[in-house]
PDB file as gemmi writes it, atoms N, CA and C in Angstrom:
CRYST1    1.000    1.000    1.000  90.00  90.00  90.00 P 1                      
ATOM      1  N   MET A   1      83.347 159.292 171.967  1.00  0.00           N  
ATOM      2  CA  MET A   1      82.947 158.612 170.756  1.00  0.00           C  
ATOM      3  C   MET A   1      81.690 157.813 171.069  1.00  0.00           C  
ATOM      4  N   ASP A   2      80.676 157.931 170.229  1.00  0.00           N  
ATOM      5  CA  ASP A   2      79.451 157.189 170.515  1.00  0.00           C  
ATOM      6  C   ASP A   2      79.502 155.783 169.921  1.00  0.00           C  
ATOM      7  N   ILE A   3      78.548 154.963 170.320  1.00  0.00           N  
ATOM      8  CA  ILE A   3      78.514 153.547 169.920  1.00  0.00           C  
ATOM      9  C   ILE A   3      78.369 153.413 168.408  1.00  0.00           C  
ATOM     10  N   GLN A   4      77.548 154.256 167.799  1.00  0.00           N  
ATOM     11  CA  GLN A   4      77.315 154.171 166.351  1.00  0.00           C  
ATOM     12  C   GLN A   4      78.620 154.434 165.592  1.00  0.00           C  
ATOM     13  N   ASN A   5      79.377 155.418 166.012  1.00  0.00           N  
ATOM     14  CA  ASN A   5      80.644 155.744 165.356  1.00  0.00           C  
ATOM     15  C   ASN A   5      81.640 154.591 165.515  1.00  0.00           C  
ATOM     16  N   THR A   6      81.673 153.983 166.706  1.00  0.00           N  
ATOM     17  CA  THR A   6      82.563 152.848 166.946  1.00  0.00           C  
ATOM     18  C   THR A   6      82.157 151.673 166.071  1.00  0.00           C  
ATOM     19  N   ASN A   7      80.871 151.397 165.966  1.00  0.00           N  
ATOM     20  CA  ASN A   7      80.390 150.306 165.115  1.00  0.00           C  
ATOM     21  C   ASN A   7      80.738 150.561 163.658  1.00  0.00           C  
ATOM     22  N   GLY A   8      80.681 151.795 163.237  1.00  0.00           N  
ATOM     23  CA  GLY A   8      81.025 152.142 161.861  1.00  0.00           C  
ATOM     24  C   GLY A   8      82.490 151.842 161.577  1.00  0.00           C  
ATOM     25  N   LYS A   9      83.362 152.174 162.535  1.00  0.00           N  
ATOM     26  CA  LYS A   9      84.791 151.888 162.362  1.00  0.00           C  
ATOM     27  C   LYS A   9      85.036 150.385 162.312  1.00  0.00           C  
ATOM     28  N   VAL A  10      84.378 149.647 163.187  1.00  0.00           N  
ATOM     29  CA  VAL A  10      84.539 148.198 163.237  1.00  0.00           C  
ATOM     30  C   VAL A  10      84.051 147.587 161.926  1.00  0.00           C  
ATOM     31  N   ASN A  11      82.883 148.047 161.472  1.00  0.00           N  
ATOM     32  CA  ASN A  11      82.336 147.517 160.219  1.00  0.00           C  
ATOM     33  C   ASN A  11      83.241 147.833 159.041  1.00  0.00           C  
ATOM     34  N   SER A  12      83.799 149.008 159.015  1.00  0.00           N  
ATOM     35  CA  SER A  12      84.669 149.362 157.901  1.00  0.00           C  
ATOM     36  C   SER A  12      85.966 148.559 157.954  1.00  0.00           C  
ATOM     37  N   LYS A  13      86.496 148.310 159.156  1.00  0.00           N  
ATOM     38  CA  LYS A  13      87.688 147.470 159.294  1.00  0.00           C  
ATOM     39  C   LYS A  13      87.378 146.037 158.856  1.00  0.00           C  
ATOM     40  N   LEU A  14      86.205 145.544 159.266  1.00  0.00           N  
ATOM     41  CA  LEU A  14      85.809 144.193 158.869  1.00  0.00           C  
ATOM     42  C   LEU A  14      85.705 144.085 157.349  1.00  0.00           C  
ATOM     43  N   GLU A  15      85.085 145.050 156.732  1.00  0.00           N  
ATOM     44  CA  GLU A  15      84.951 145.037 155.268  1.00  0.00           C  
ATOM     45  C   GLU A  15      86.312 145.086 154.585  1.00  0.00           C  
ATOM     46  N   ALA A  16      87.207 145.903 155.108  1.00  0.00           N  
ATOM     47  CA  ALA A  16      88.549 146.002 154.527  1.00  0.00           C  
ATOM     48  C   ALA A  16      89.282 144.670 154.664  1.00  0.00           C  
ATOM     49  N   LEU A  17      89.159 144.040 155.826  1.00  0.00           N  
ATOM     50  CA  LEU A  17      89.806 142.748 156.037  1.00  0.00           C  
ATOM     51  C   LEU A  17      89.186 141.657 155.165  1.00  0.00           C  
ATOM     52  N   ARG A  18      87.864 141.697 155.012  1.00  0.00           N  
ATOM     53  CA  ARG A  18      87.198 140.713 154.148  1.00  0.00           C  
ATOM     54  C   ARG A  18      87.669 140.869 152.695  1.00  0.00           C  
ATOM     55  N   GLU A  19      87.805 142.096 152.271  1.00  0.00           N  
ATOM     56  CA  GLU A  19      88.273 142.373 150.904  1.00  0.00           C  
ATOM     57  C   GLU A  19      89.712 141.883 150.726  1.00  0.00           C  
ATOM     58  N   LYS A  20      90.539 142.155 151.716  1.00  0.00           N  
ATOM     59  CA  LYS A  20      91.933 141.696 151.681  1.00  0.00           C  
ATOM     60  C   LYS A  20      91.984 140.165 151.665  1.00  0.00           C  
ATOM     61  N   PHE A  21      91.126 139.544 152.462  1.00  0.00           N  
ATOM     62  CA  PHE A  21      91.045 138.093 152.531  1.00  0.00           C  
ATOM     63  C   PHE A  21      90.676 137.509 151.167  1.00  0.00           C  
ATOM     64  N   LYS A  22      89.710 138.107 150.496  1.00  0.00           N  
ATOM     65  CA  LYS A  22      89.298 137.646 149.168  1.00  0.00           C  
ATOM     66  C   LYS A  22      90.455 137.744 148.175  1.00  0.00           C  
ATOM     67  N   LYS A  23      91.207 138.830 148.250  1.00  0.00           N  
ATOM     68  CA  LYS A  23      92.347 139.004 147.344  1.00  0.00           C  
ATOM     69  C   LYS A  23      93.421 137.957 147.612  1.00  0.00           C  
ATOM     70  N   VAL A  24      93.682 137.689 148.889  1.00  0.00           N  
ATOM     71  CA  VAL A  24      94.680 136.685 149.244  1.00  0.00           C  
ATOM     72  C   VAL A  24      94.217 135.299 148.793  1.00  0.00           C  
ATOM     73  N   GLN A  25      92.946 135.004 148.965  1.00  0.00           N  
ATOM     74  CA  GLN A  25      92.411 133.722 148.505  1.00  0.00           C  
ATOM     75  C   GLN A  25      92.579 133.586 146.990  1.00  0.00           C  
ATOM     76  N   ALA A  26      92.319 134.645 146.263  1.00  0.00           N  
ATOM     77  CA  ALA A  26      92.478 134.612 144.808  1.00  0.00           C  
ATOM     78  C   ALA A  26      93.941 134.390 144.436  1.00  0.00           C  
ATOM     79  N   GLN A  27      94.849 135.034 145.136  1.00  0.00           N  
ATOM     80  CA  GLN A  27      96.277 134.844 144.868  1.00  0.00           C  
ATOM     81  C   GLN A  27      96.705 133.409 145.168  1.00  0.00           C  
ATOM     82  N   ILE A  28      96.196 132.858 146.257  1.00  0.00           N  
ATOM     83  CA  ILE A  28      96.501 131.473 146.605  1.00  0.00           C  
ATOM     84  C   ILE A  28      95.995 130.549 145.502  1.00  0.00           C  
ATOM     85  N   GLY A  29      94.792 130.776 145.040  1.00  0.00           N  
ATOM     86  CA  GLY A  29      94.220 129.966 143.967  1.00  0.00           C  
ATOM     87  C   GLY A  29      95.051 130.030 142.694  1.00  0.00           C  
ATOM     88  N   GLN A  30      95.524 131.217 142.357  1.00  0.00           N  
ATOM     89  CA  GLN A  30      96.350 131.385 141.157  1.00  0.00           C  
ATOM     90  C   GLN A  30      97.678 130.641 141.301  1.00  0.00           C  
ATOM     91  N   LEU A  31      98.298 130.759 142.468  1.00  0.00           N  
ATOM     92  CA  LEU A  31      99.571 130.074 142.698  1.00  0.00           C  
ATOM     93  C   LEU A  31      99.399 128.556 142.700  1.00  0.00           C  
ATOM     94  N   GLU A  32      98.299 128.077 143.297  1.00  0.00           N  
ATOM     95  CA  GLU A  32      98.039 126.636 143.292  1.00  0.00           C  
ATOM     96  C   GLU A  32      97.817 126.131 141.872  1.00  0.00           C  
ATOM     97  N   ALA A  33      97.085 126.888 141.068  1.00  0.00           N  
ATOM     98  CA  ALA A  33      96.839 126.493 139.682  1.00  0.00           C  
ATOM     99  C   ALA A  33      98.140 126.486 138.883  1.00  0.00           C  
ATOM    100  N   LYS A  34      98.975 127.481 139.112  1.00  0.00           N  
ATOM    101  CA  LYS A  34     100.264 127.555 138.423  1.00  0.00           C  
ATOM    102  C   LYS A  34     101.143 126.365 138.800  1.00  0.00           C  
ATOM    103  N   ASP A  35     101.169 126.027 140.085  1.00  0.00           N  
ATOM    104  CA  ASP A  35     101.965 124.908 140.567  1.00  0.00           C  
ATOM    105  C   ASP A  35     101.448 123.584 139.996  1.00  0.00           C  
ATOM    106  N   LYS A  36     100.143 123.437 139.926  1.00  0.00           N  
ATOM    107  CA  LYS A  36      99.538 122.225 139.373  1.00  0.00           C  
ATOM    108  C   LYS A  36      99.873 122.096 137.889  1.00  0.00           C  
ATOM    109  N   ALA A  37      99.809 123.204 137.151  1.00  0.00           N  
ATOM    110  CA  ALA A  37     100.146 123.195 135.722  1.00  0.00           C  
ATOM    111  C   ALA A  37     101.615 122.828 135.525  1.00  0.00           C  
ATOM    112  N   LYS A  38     102.481 123.347 136.385  1.00  0.00           N  
ATOM    113  CA  LYS A  38     103.910 123.023 136.300  1.00  0.00           C  
ATOM    114  C   LYS A  38     104.115 121.538 136.534  1.00  0.00           C  
ATOM    115  N   GLY A  39     103.420 120.989 137.493  1.00  0.00           N  
ATOM    116  CA  GLY A  39     103.513 119.561 137.781  1.00  0.00           C  
ATOM    117  C   GLY A  39     103.078 118.716 136.592  1.00  0.00           C  
ATOM    118  N   ARG A  40     101.993 119.134 135.923  1.00  0.00           N  
ATOM    119  CA  ARG A  40     101.531 118.401 134.731  1.00  0.00           C  
ATOM    120  C   ARG A  40     102.554 118.491 133.610  1.00  0.00           C  
ATOM    121  N   ARG A  41     103.134 119.678 133.405  1.00  0.00           N  
ATOM    122  CA  ARG A  41     104.168 119.844 132.362  1.00  0.00           C  
ATOM    123  C   ARG A  41     105.368 118.952 132.649  1.00  0.00           C  
ATOM    124  N   GLU A  42     105.797 118.924 133.907  1.00  0.00           N  
ATOM    125  CA  GLU A  42     106.945 118.105 134.278  1.00  0.00           C  
ATOM    126  C   GLU A  42     106.635 116.613 134.108  1.00  0.00           C  
ATOM    127  N   ASP A  43     105.428 116.205 134.456  1.00  0.00           N  
ATOM    128  CA  ASP A  43     105.024 114.809 134.293  1.00  0.00           C  
ATOM    129  C   ASP A  43     105.023 114.428 132.812  1.00  0.00           C  
ATOM    130  N   THR A  44     104.506 115.305 131.975  1.00  0.00           N  
ATOM    131  CA  THR A  44     104.497 115.055 130.530  1.00  0.00           C  
ATOM    132  C   THR A  44     105.913 114.965 129.990  1.00  0.00           C  
ATOM    133  N   ARG A  45     106.773 115.874 130.408  1.00  0.00           N  
ATOM    134  CA  ARG A  45     108.165 115.859 129.955  1.00  0.00           C  
ATOM    135  C   ARG A  45     108.857 114.563 130.378  1.00  0.00           C  
ATOM    136  N   LEU A  46     108.615 114.137 131.603  1.00  0.00           N  
ATOM    137  CA  LEU A  46     109.193 112.898 132.101  1.00  0.00           C  
ATOM    138  C   LEU A  46     108.754 111.711 131.244  1.00  0.00           C  
ATOM    139  N   LYS A  47     107.461 111.648 130.952  1.00  0.00           N  
ATOM    140  CA  LYS A  47     106.938 110.555 130.125  1.00  0.00           C  
ATOM    141  C   LYS A  47     107.560 110.561 128.730  1.00  0.00           C  
ATOM    142  N   ILE A  48     107.698 111.721 128.152  1.00  0.00           N  
ATOM    143  CA  ILE A  48     108.290 111.829 126.818  1.00  0.00           C  
ATOM    144  C   ILE A  48     109.742 111.380 126.837  1.00  0.00           C  
ATOM    145  N   LEU A  49     110.502 111.854 127.807  1.00  0.00           N  
ATOM    146  CA  LEU A  49     111.914 111.501 127.876  1.00  0.00           C  
ATOM    147  C   LEU A  49     112.129 110.005 128.116  1.00  0.00           C  
ATOM    148  N   ILE A  50     111.390 109.456 129.059  1.00  0.00           N  
ATOM    149  CA  ILE A  50     111.530 108.021 129.344  1.00  0.00           C  
ATOM    150  C   ILE A  50     111.066 107.205 128.137  1.00  0.00           C  
ATOM    151  N   GLY A  51     109.960 107.606 127.557  1.00  0.00           N  
ATOM    152  CA  GLY A  51     109.461 106.899 126.378  1.00  0.00           C  
ATOM    153  C   GLY A  51     110.437 106.970 125.219  1.00  0.00           C  
ATOM    154  N   ALA A  52     110.998 108.127 124.976  1.00  0.00           N  
ATOM    155  CA  ALA A  52     111.954 108.293 123.873  1.00  0.00           C  
ATOM    156  C   ALA A  52     113.206 107.451 124.104  1.00  0.00           C  
ATOM    157  N   ALA A  53     113.667 107.407 125.340  1.00  0.00           N  
ATOM    158  CA  ALA A  53     114.861 106.615 125.651  1.00  0.00           C  
ATOM    159  C   ALA A  53     114.591 105.125 125.436  1.00  0.00           C  
ATOM    160  N   HIS A  54     113.448 104.665 125.916  1.00  0.00           N  
ATOM    161  CA  HIS A  54     113.107 103.251 125.736  1.00  0.00           C  
ATOM    162  C   HIS A  54     112.904 102.921 124.261  1.00  0.00           C  
ATOM    163  N   LEU A  55     112.257 103.793 123.541  1.00  0.00           N  
ATOM    164  CA  LEU A  55     112.034 103.569 122.117  1.00  0.00           C  
ATOM    165  C   LEU A  55     113.357 103.491 121.363  1.00  0.00           C  
ATOM    166  N   ALA A  56     114.242 104.425 121.633  1.00  0.00           N  
ATOM    167  CA  ALA A  56     115.549 104.435 120.959  1.00  0.00           C  
ATOM    168  C   ALA A  56     116.334 103.160 121.290  1.00  0.00           C  
ATOM    169  N   ASP A  57     116.319 102.768 122.542  1.00  0.00           N  
ATOM    170  CA  ASP A  57     117.048 101.569 122.943  1.00  0.00           C  
ATOM    171  C   ASP A  57     116.406 100.309 122.363  1.00  0.00           C  
ATOM    172  N   ALA A  58     115.070 100.280 122.337  1.00  0.00           N  
ATOM    173  CA  ALA A  58     114.352  99.118 121.812  1.00  0.00           C  
ATOM    174  C   ALA A  58     114.597  98.936 120.315  1.00  0.00           C  
ATOM    175  N   LEU A  59     114.825 100.021 119.602  1.00  0.00           N  
ATOM    176  CA  LEU A  59     115.090  99.923 118.176  1.00  0.00           C  
ATOM    177  C   LEU A  59     116.487  99.370 117.900  1.00  0.00           C  
ATOM    178  N   GLN A  60     117.356  99.420 118.891  1.00  0.00           N  
ATOM    179  CA  GLN A  60     118.727  98.929 118.724  1.00  0.00           C  
ATOM    180  C   GLN A  60     118.981  97.592 119.411  1.00  0.00           C  
ATOM    181  N   HIS A  61     118.167  97.240 120.400  1.00  0.00           N  
ATOM    182  CA  HIS A  61     118.421  96.030 121.185  1.00  0.00           C  
ATOM    183  C   HIS A  61     117.150  95.186 121.288  1.00  0.00           C  
ATOM    184  N   ASP A  62     117.247  93.950 120.825  1.00  0.00           N  
ATOM    185  CA  ASP A  62     116.085  93.050 120.831  1.00  0.00           C  
ATOM    186  C   ASP A  62     115.569  92.774 122.244  1.00  0.00           C  
ATOM    187  N   GLU A  63     116.495  92.646 123.209  1.00  0.00           N  
ATOM    188  CA  GLU A  63     116.053  92.335 124.577  1.00  0.00           C  
ATOM    189  C   GLU A  63     115.253  93.494 125.174  1.00  0.00           C  
ATOM    190  N   THR A  64     115.641  94.727 124.852  1.00  0.00           N  
ATOM    191  CA  THR A  64     114.865  95.887 125.324  1.00  0.00           C  
ATOM    192  C   THR A  64     113.505  95.902 124.651  1.00  0.00           C  
ATOM    193  N   ARG A  65     113.486  95.630 123.347  1.00  0.00           N  
ATOM    194  CA  ARG A  65     112.221  95.603 122.605  1.00  0.00           C  
ATOM    195  C   ARG A  65     111.265  94.576 123.218  1.00  0.00           C  
ATOM    196  N   ALA A  66     111.782  93.396 123.570  1.00  0.00           N  
ATOM    197  CA  ALA A  66     110.942  92.358 124.171  1.00  0.00           C  
ATOM    198  C   ALA A  66     110.391  92.812 125.521  1.00  0.00           C  
ATOM    199  N   ARG A  67     111.234  93.452 126.334  1.00  0.00           N  
ATOM    200  CA  ARG A  67     110.768  93.944 127.651  1.00  0.00           C  
ATOM    201  C   ARG A  67     109.726  95.045 127.479  1.00  0.00           C  
ATOM    202  N   VAL A  68     109.955  95.935 126.522  1.00  0.00           N  
ATOM    203  CA  VAL A  68     108.988  97.019 126.287  1.00  0.00           C  
ATOM    204  C   VAL A  68     107.658  96.422 125.842  1.00  0.00           C  
ATOM    205  N   ARG A  69     107.690  95.446 124.958  1.00  0.00           N  
ATOM    206  CA  ARG A  69     106.448  94.799 124.504  1.00  0.00           C  
ATOM    207  C   ARG A  69     105.703  94.159 125.678  1.00  0.00           C  
ATOM    208  N   THR A  70     106.449  93.514 126.567  1.00  0.00           N  
ATOM    209  CA  THR A  70     105.822  92.892 127.734  1.00  0.00           C  
ATOM    210  C   THR A  70     105.139  93.940 128.601  1.00  0.00           C  
ATOM    211  N   VAL A  71     105.822  95.033 128.841  1.00  0.00           N  
ATOM    212  CA  VAL A  71     105.253  96.115 129.658  1.00  0.00           C  
ATOM    213  C   VAL A  71     104.034  96.710 128.965  1.00  0.00           C  
ATOM    214  N   LEU A  72     104.131  96.968 127.673  1.00  0.00           N  
ATOM    215  CA  LEU A  72     102.996  97.538 126.932  1.00  0.00           C  
ATOM    216  C   LEU A  72     101.798  96.603 126.986  1.00  0.00           C  
ATOM    217  N   ASP A  73     102.041  95.313 126.790  1.00  0.00           N  
ATOM    218  CA  ASP A  73     100.940  94.345 126.806  1.00  0.00           C  
ATOM    219  C   ASP A  73     100.262  94.305 128.166  1.00  0.00           C  
ATOM    220  N   ARG A  74     101.049  94.466 129.219  1.00  0.00           N  
ATOM    221  CA  ARG A  74     100.521  94.432 130.583  1.00  0.00           C  
ATOM    222  C   ARG A  74      99.848  95.748 130.972  1.00  0.00           C  
ATOM    223  N   ALA A  75     100.400  96.866 130.520  1.00  0.00           N  
ATOM    224  CA  ALA A  75      99.964  98.176 131.029  1.00  0.00           C  
ATOM    225  C   ALA A  75      98.919  98.882 130.166  1.00  0.00           C  
ATOM    226  N   ILE A  76      98.930  98.637 128.876  1.00  0.00           N  
ATOM    227  CA  ILE A  76      98.005  99.354 127.989  1.00  0.00           C  
ATOM    228  C   ILE A  76      96.747  98.514 127.815  1.00  0.00           C  
ATOM    229  N   THR A  77      95.631  99.039 128.324  1.00  0.00           N  
ATOM    230  CA  THR A  77      94.383  98.262 128.301  1.00  0.00           C  
ATOM    231  C   THR A  77      93.293  98.876 127.423  1.00  0.00           C  
ATOM    232  N   ALA A  78      93.398 100.153 127.115  1.00  0.00           N  
ATOM    233  CA  ALA A  78      92.369 100.798 126.295  1.00  0.00           C  
ATOM    234  C   ALA A  78      92.407 100.210 124.876  1.00  0.00           C  
ATOM    235  N   PRO A  79      91.260  99.734 124.389  1.00  0.00           N  
ATOM    236  CA  PRO A  79      91.234  99.090 123.068  1.00  0.00           C  
ATOM    237  C   PRO A  79      91.814  99.947 121.940  1.00  0.00           C  
ATOM    238  N   HIS A  80      91.504 101.231 121.925  1.00  0.00           N  
ATOM    239  CA  HIS A  80      92.013 102.078 120.830  1.00  0.00           C  
ATOM    240  C   HIS A  80      93.537 102.247 120.914  1.00  0.00           C  
ATOM    241  N   ASP A  81      94.081 102.263 122.125  1.00  0.00           N  
ATOM    242  CA  ASP A  81      95.534 102.357 122.291  1.00  0.00           C  
ATOM    243  C   ASP A  81      96.205 101.042 121.906  1.00  0.00           C  
ATOM    244  N   ARG A  82      95.588  99.925 122.284  1.00  0.00           N  
ATOM    245  CA  ARG A  82      96.143  98.617 121.916  1.00  0.00           C  
ATOM    246  C   ARG A  82      96.143  98.454 120.395  1.00  0.00           C  
ATOM    247  N   GLU A  83      95.077  98.882 119.767  1.00  0.00           N  
ATOM    248  CA  GLU A  83      94.999  98.782 118.307  1.00  0.00           C  
ATOM    249  C   GLU A  83      96.085  99.627 117.643  1.00  0.00           C  
ATOM    250  N   PHE A  84      96.297 100.817 118.146  1.00  0.00           N  
ATOM    251  CA  PHE A  84      97.347 101.692 117.613  1.00  0.00           C  
ATOM    252  C   PHE A  84      98.717 101.030 117.743  1.00  0.00           C  
ATOM    253  N   LEU A  85      98.989 100.467 118.918  1.00  0.00           N  
ATOM    254  CA  LEU A  85     100.285  99.812 119.137  1.00  0.00           C  
ATOM    255  C   LEU A  85     100.436  98.578 118.250  1.00  0.00           C  
ATOM    256  N   LYS A  86      99.361  97.867 117.997  1.00  0.00           N  
ATOM    257  CA  LYS A  86      99.410  96.726 117.082  1.00  0.00           C  
ATOM    258  C   LYS A  86      99.763  97.194 115.668  1.00  0.00           C  
ATOM    259  N   GLN A  87      99.120  98.288 115.257  1.00  0.00           N  
ATOM    260  CA  GLN A  87      99.390  98.842 113.927  1.00  0.00           C  
ATOM    261  C   GLN A  87     100.853  99.256 113.796  1.00  0.00           C  
ATOM    262  N   LYS A  88     101.443  99.710 114.862  1.00  0.00           N  
ATOM    263  CA  LYS A  88     102.839 100.156 114.851  1.00  0.00           C  
ATOM    264  C   LYS A  88     103.829  99.025 115.113  1.00  0.00           C  
ATOM    265  N   GLY A  89     103.301  97.797 115.332  1.00  0.00           N  
ATOM    266  CA  GLY A  89     104.168  96.650 115.529  1.00  0.00           C  
ATOM    267  C   GLY A  89     104.688  96.457 116.937  1.00  0.00           C  
ATOM    268  N   TRP A  90     104.042  97.071 117.918  1.00  0.00           N  
ATOM    269  CA  TRP A  90     104.511  96.956 119.300  1.00  0.00           C  
ATOM    270  C   TRP A  90     103.719  95.968 120.128  1.00  0.00           C  
ATOM    271  N   LEU A  91     102.599  95.507 119.637  1.00  0.00           N  
ATOM    272  CA  LEU A  91     101.825  94.468 120.342  1.00  0.00           C  
ATOM    273  C   LEU A  91     101.523  93.337 119.375  1.00  0.00           C  
TER     274      LEU A  91                                                      
END                                                                             
């Protein structure tokens, strides 16, 4: 086997491996994006559930309502969000 033929085999193997590597990288990227999206969905669901529970309890118990108002006053700083909560009677 001559050197040129050997180099051709090596180059073709390298190209095949590079192509495989690109495909694996793309698959990794897709799986990471899917996992990140799942994490965002779960975080949103958690916020909704906790918020709904606190809201329901606050509507029935004055002490919960007072604690929720304290937390909202401390945690919500964006002017448009504060205004919305004021309009709804929470600040």
